[in-house]
C-alpha positions as CSV (number, residue, x, y, z in Angstrom):
1,M,116.6,190.5,34.4
2,S,119.9,188.0,34.6
3,I,120.3,186.3,37.7
4,D,122.9,183.8,38.2
5,T,121.3,181.0,40.0
6,S,123.9,178.5,39.3
7,K,125.1,178.6,43.1
8,G,121.5,178.4,44.4
9,H,120.0,175.8,46.3
10,K,118.2,173.0,44.0
11,A,115.1,173.0,45.9
12,M,114.5,176.6,45.1
13,D,112.1,177.6,42.2
14,Y,114.0,180.4,40.9
15,P,111.9,181.0,37.8
16,E,108.9,181.5,40.1
17,H,110.8,183.9,42.2
18,V,111.6,185.9,39.3
19,R,108.1,186.1,37.8
20,T,107.1,187.0,41.4
21,Y,109.5,189.7,41.6
22,S,108.6,191.0,38.2
23,G,104.9,191.1,38.8
24,F,105.7,193.1,42.1
25,I,107.9,195.7,40.4
26,Q,104.9,196.1,37.7
27,L,102.4,196.6,40.2
28,T,104.5,199.2,42.0
29,K,104.9,201.0,38.9
30,I,101.3,201.2,38.0
31,T,100.5,202.2,41.4
32,I,103.0,205.1,41.5
33,I,101.6,206.3,37.9
34,S,98.0,205.9,39.4
35,L,98.9,208.1,42.3
36,V,100.5,210.8,40.4
37,I,97.3,210.7,38.1
38,L,95.1,211.0,41.1
39,L,97.0,213.8,43.2
40,S,97.5,215.7,39.9
41,G,93.8,215.6,39.4
42,M,93.1,216.6,43.0
43,A,95.4,219.5,42.8
44,Y,93.8,220.6,39.4
45,F,90.1,219.9,40.3
46,L,90.0,221.0,44.3
47,V,92.3,224.2,43.9
48,H,90.8,225.9,40.7
C-alpha cells in the first residue's frame, strides 16, 4: 500500500496505522471466505 504521509502530523505513527489497516483487511477477507464456505456447506448438507 502506498500512502503519502509527508504532509501528515509528526506525532502520528503512520507505519502502525498501515499495519493495523492491513490486518483489518486480511481479517475481513478471511471472514468473508469462511462465511461463504459455511453457507455453501449449510446449503448443501441441509437441503440435500
